[in-house]
Every structure is written in structure tokens, then in C-alpha cells.
C-alpha positions in Angstrom: 56.8 -10.4 -6.4 55.3 -8.4 -9.8 52.0 -10.4 -9.6 51.6 -9.6 -5.9 52.4 -5.7 -6.8 50.0 -5.9 -9.5 47.4 -7.6 -7.3 48.0 -4.9 -4.7 47.6 -2.1 -7.1 44.3 -3.5 -8.2 42.5 -4.1 -4.9 43.5 -0.4 -3.8 42.2 0.6 -7.4 38.4 -1.6 -6.3 38.7 -0.1 -3.0 38.9 3.5 -4.0 36.2 3.0 -6.8 33.9 1.5 -4.3 34.4 4.6 -1.3 33.6 7.0 -4.6 30.5 5.2 -5.0 29.2 5.5 -1.9 29.6 9.3 -1.6 27.0 11.1 -3.1 28.0 14.2 -5.6 26.7 17.6 -5.0 25.8 20.0 -2.2 25.7 18.7 0.8 22.7 19.8 3.3 23.3 20.1 6.6 20.8 18.4 8.9 20.1 19.2 12.7 17.9 18.1 14.9 16.9 19.5 18.7 15.3 16.7 20.7 16.5 13.6 18.6 17.9 10.1 19.4 19.3 10.6 15.3 22.8 11.4 14.9 22.8 13.7 11.8 25.6 11.2 10.7 23.2 8.6 10.2 21.7 10.2 7.0 23.2 12.3 4.5 21.7 14.8 1.9 22.7 16.2 -1.2 21.2 18.3 -4.0 22.7 17.5 -7.6 23.1 19.3 -10.5 20.1 18.3 -12.0 18.3 19.2 -9.1 17.9 16.2 -7.5 17.6 15.9 -3.6 19.3 12.5 -2.6 19.1 11.0 0.8 21.6 8.4 1.7 21.1 6.0 4.7 24.4 5.2 6.7 22.4 2.8 8.9 19.3 0.9 9.3 16.0 3.3 10.2 12.7 2.1 10.7 9.2 4.2 9.8 11.2 6.9 8.4 9.2 9.7 6.8 10.9 11.9 4.3 9.1 15.2 4.0 10.2 17.9 1.2 8.3 21.3 1.3 8.6 25.0 0.3 9.1 27.7 3.0 5.6 29.0 2.7 4.6 25.2 3.9 3.3 23.4 0.7 4.4 19.7 0.8 6.3 18.8 -2.4 7.1 15.3 -1.4 6.0 12.9 1.5 8.1 9.3 1.5 7.8 6.8 4.1 9.9 3.7 4.2 12.2 1.4 6.3 15.6 2.5 5.2 18.5 0.0 5.1 22.3 1.1 5.4 23.1 2.2 1.8 19.5 2.9 0.7 19.2 5.5 -1.5 16.0 7.4 -1.8 16.4 10.4 -4.8 13.6 13.2 -5.2 13.6 15.6 -8.0 12.9 19.2 -7.0 11.5 20.6 -10.6 11.3 24.3 -10.1 13.9 24.6 -7.2 15.1 27.9 -6.3 17.9 27.9 -3.6 16.7 28.9 0.5 13.0 27.7 -0.6 12.8 24.5 0.5 13.2 22.3 3.9 13.7 18.5 4.3 12.6 16.8 7.1 13.4 13.2 8.2 11.5 11.7 10.7 11.5 8.6 12.9 10.0 7.5 16.3 13.2 8.1 17.7 13.1 12.0 16.6 13.5 14.4 13.5 16.2 16.1 11.6 15.7 19.2 9.7 17.7 20.7 6.8 17.1 23.9 4.6 18.2 24.0 0.6 
């Protein structure tokens, strides 16, 4: 009986660790889309304390373009990829100033956009 209790406690501990590792820390960026077939829950974007923008994919997405630009239109980064579920794409924003940047996540099914 004691062995079963210890096994259950261990399993719960491992489960809680695996769940916490899938949650990106930092400020969550809210993504919105107009005419799009991409649910905003498909992608999670966070800005970490070290000025790294982390894009985490919650489902497989083909032909994805992640564009990060300033409000002025100056492009900071463009990344093209076929994303698999749980893929993570980090981008460092060296001169970050709040409210000055836009992230666009585009696929053939539409576009999501967030401001940070």
C-alpha cells in the first residue's frame, strides 16, 4: 500500500513538472486575427524578462512566417518554418521598448497579430 502511494505521488510530481515546462514564462502577448482560419489558441507568444520573444506552437502548422517589426514598419526579424506541435521559436529583441513592436504570424490559412 505504501509503495502504491509513493508511486502515485511520484507520478503526480512528474506530471506537474511536464505541465509546467510547456507553459512559457513571461508576459503573454494577445494575438488577434480578422479573416483567419487560425484559432488564436494555436500559438502562444510571450515576452520574457531577458527581452526574448518566445513563440510556442500548440498544433502543427505548415508554411508559417513569423514577422517581428517596429510600429514604424522596420522589420526586426522574419522566420519561415513548418511548425510542429510544441515547437518553440525564440527571437531576441535587443532594444525593446514596450508598445513599439508588432508580431505577425502568417500561414496560408490566415494571419494572427499581436502588439508588444
